[in-house]
N, C-alpha and C positions, 0 to 999 in steps of 0.2 A: 565484695565479690563484685568482678567486672567480665564482660565480654563484650567483643566484637562482633556485630552481624555484617556481612557483605554478599554483596549480590552483582553478578556479572551483566554487565549492561552495554547498550549499543549494538545489540545482537537482531535487532528488526522487531525487536517487542512494542505494542503501543501502551505502555504504562511505566515506561523508564522515569518518568519523571515523578509519577507517583511513589513508586518504591523507592524514590532516593529521598522521601519524606521519611520513611521507615528502614533504612539501613544507616550503619555509620562509615563503611567503606564501599567503592565502588572500583569494580575490575572492569575497566573500557577496552572492549575488542579492538583489534588492532589493524583491520583488514586481511589478515591471513583467513578468518574462518567465517567472517561477518565484521559490516562496518565499512566504511571509508572515511577519507580525512573529515568531510561534513558530519558525520555523524559522531566521529570522535571529538570535535570540537564541540558539538551541542552537548554530549554528555558530559565533559568538560564544565562548560560554563555551568549545567544543572547542578552538577555536583558542588562547585563554586557556590551558587546560590543556597545550596540547603549546608553548606557547610562539613560536607561529605568527603573524606580522605578519597584521593585521588590515585589508581592503580591501573597499572598496564596489564593486559590479559592476552598473550601472545598466544599462538597455537602454530600447530604445523599448518604448511601450505595446503589447504585442503577444504575450499569454498563450497565442493559440490557435494561433501558429508558432514558440513558444519564441523568440522576438525574433530571428528570421531573416529577416521578410520588409522589403523596403526601402519606406520611408517618406520623404514628403517635406515634413516640416514647417517651418513658421516657425523662425529660430534662437531667438528666445525663448520659445517654446514648449519648445523642447529643452532651455534655459538652465533654465527654472522646474522640468522634470520631473527632469533631473539633480541640481540643488540639492535638490529635494525626498528623492530617493532618498539620498543623500549624508547628508542631514541626519537621516534616519531610524535609518542604520544606526551613524552617530557616536553619537547619542542611547542607542542601543542597547549600543555597546561601552564607553562612559564610565559606564552603568550598572551593567557586570559591572565595575569599574575597572581597563580597558581603553583603548586609544587608538586612533583610526582613523590609517592610517599611509598608505592609498594608495588610489587609483579607476583600475579598469580597465573601460570600456565595456565591453559585450557585445554579440556578435552582430554584425546587420547595422549598430548603431548604431556599432560599432567599426570594420567595414571602410568603413563610408561617412565617417567622418570620417578615416580613414586619406587619403585622397584629396580631400574638402571642406573647404576651408579655411574655408567659413563654420561650418559645424557643427563644426568640431573648434576653432575660437575660442568657440562656445557652449558648449563642454563644458569648456574649460580655464577660462573665465570663472566658471562653476558651481563648479568645483572650487577657484578662488583665493577667492572668496566664503564658502565654509565654512570655509577655512583655507590661507592662501598656504604654510603648511609642507607639504603634502598632498605625494606623489609623484603624477605622473600616468603610467601605464603605457599606452605605447602600440605600433604596431607601428614595427619598427625603420626609421629614415629616412624616416617617413610626414608627412603635414600634423600629424597629431595632435602629435607630438613638435615640431614647428616652432610650432606655436600656444602650447603649454605653455612652451616657453621665452621665446616673445614676451611672455609676460604673468609671466612672473621665477619659472615653477614650476619646482620640479626634476623629472626626467624619468626614466623607466628603459625602455629601449627593450628589445620583446619580439619573441622569435622562437619558431616552433613546432616541436616535436619531430615531431609527426605530419603536418604539412602541406605540398603542394606549394608552390612558390613562380614565379612568373611573372618574365619578364626585367626588369620595371620595378620588382621588390623586392615586389611585391602578392601576397596570396594566390590560390591557384587557386580559385575560386567552388566552392562544396561539391556545386554540381549538373553539374559538369563532369568529363572524366576526369583522373586522377591528380592530385585534390584532396587525397586522404587516402593518407596512407602507412602501411600496414598491416603490411608484413612488420617485425618488431621490431629488427633488426639493421640494416636499413637506417637507419629512424629515430635509432638511436643512433649511426649514422656519421654522418649529416646532422648531428646536433645538437653532435657533437665537433666538425665542420668549422666550423659557425658559432661555436661559443664560443673553438676555438683559433686558427682561422686567419681569423674575421671574414668567411666567405663562403658561400655555397652556390649548386649546380648549379640552375637554374631547368627546367622541365619542356621547354624548347626548347633546352636545352643551352647557354644562357651563364650565366656566373659572375657573379653577385650579390653585390656587397658590402655588408655590413651590422656594425652593433655588436650583438652579443647580451650584452645585460645581465640578463635574467631569460628562462627556460623554461616554456614553457605546457605543461603536463600536463592532457589532457584527462580527468577522472575519469569518463564516463559510458560508457565502452566496457566491454567485458567483460573484459578483461585490462589494467585500467587499473591496479590495483595493482601485477600482476606487472612491467609495464614501467616503472612507476617505480621499484620495487626495481632493476632489470637499470640501468636510468639514473644511478640513484646510484651502483652499483657501478663501473660505466663512470668516471663520475668521480673516484671514489676512486681508481682503477686508474691515473688521469691526473694525479694530485695535485690535481685542482680541489677547493676546497672549496665547500660549498653552505651561502649564508648570505643572510638578506633584509638585511643590511647590508653593502654592496659598494663 
């Protein structure tokens, strides 16, 4: 059994370089919610140094709220914005002798696309326009995955180690109780359940069936590195290989 571990980088955290030694895929902020040309280039260089797959992490244009504000933008506007962000990171990766492998939307763009078919379609079209070889990373079982598959893109279905799930498979909004799983052992046990058994208990008690191909590790918490090491140890103990190629 294999699993990919991904983390969002270039968002202003102080331990990006250390985290890159524990994950297999990096989602690099493209300037709309965090980061700039210099942080993007540095993140690419570190990812190359540690053999980590390089991905674009496009967002709504929302630096003030770290890309976490809901926006109702026309699909063609989202298409252009996502295309712009992916293209910028692709150019930087290739300038360093690397290649862009995947795209994972950020924050509210990710969450809205998970349930909004038109928004998901705009993102998938932008990814395909840059390169039909790119993977699109989206919430397991969501509209994002369906739109990508409709456009012939390869997909990677994502689960979250430290987030609560609702009965429909969506994430509990961050402003609601049980959105974040703060106890490390609970988060590890839940992650193993998703990876090995393909299911997770929702906050209301129902079992949610899902496909886990990549696990997101949030790198912005005070204990991110410790948790990442513990999760890697837990995978090793269960003979689960960690790789960006699954």
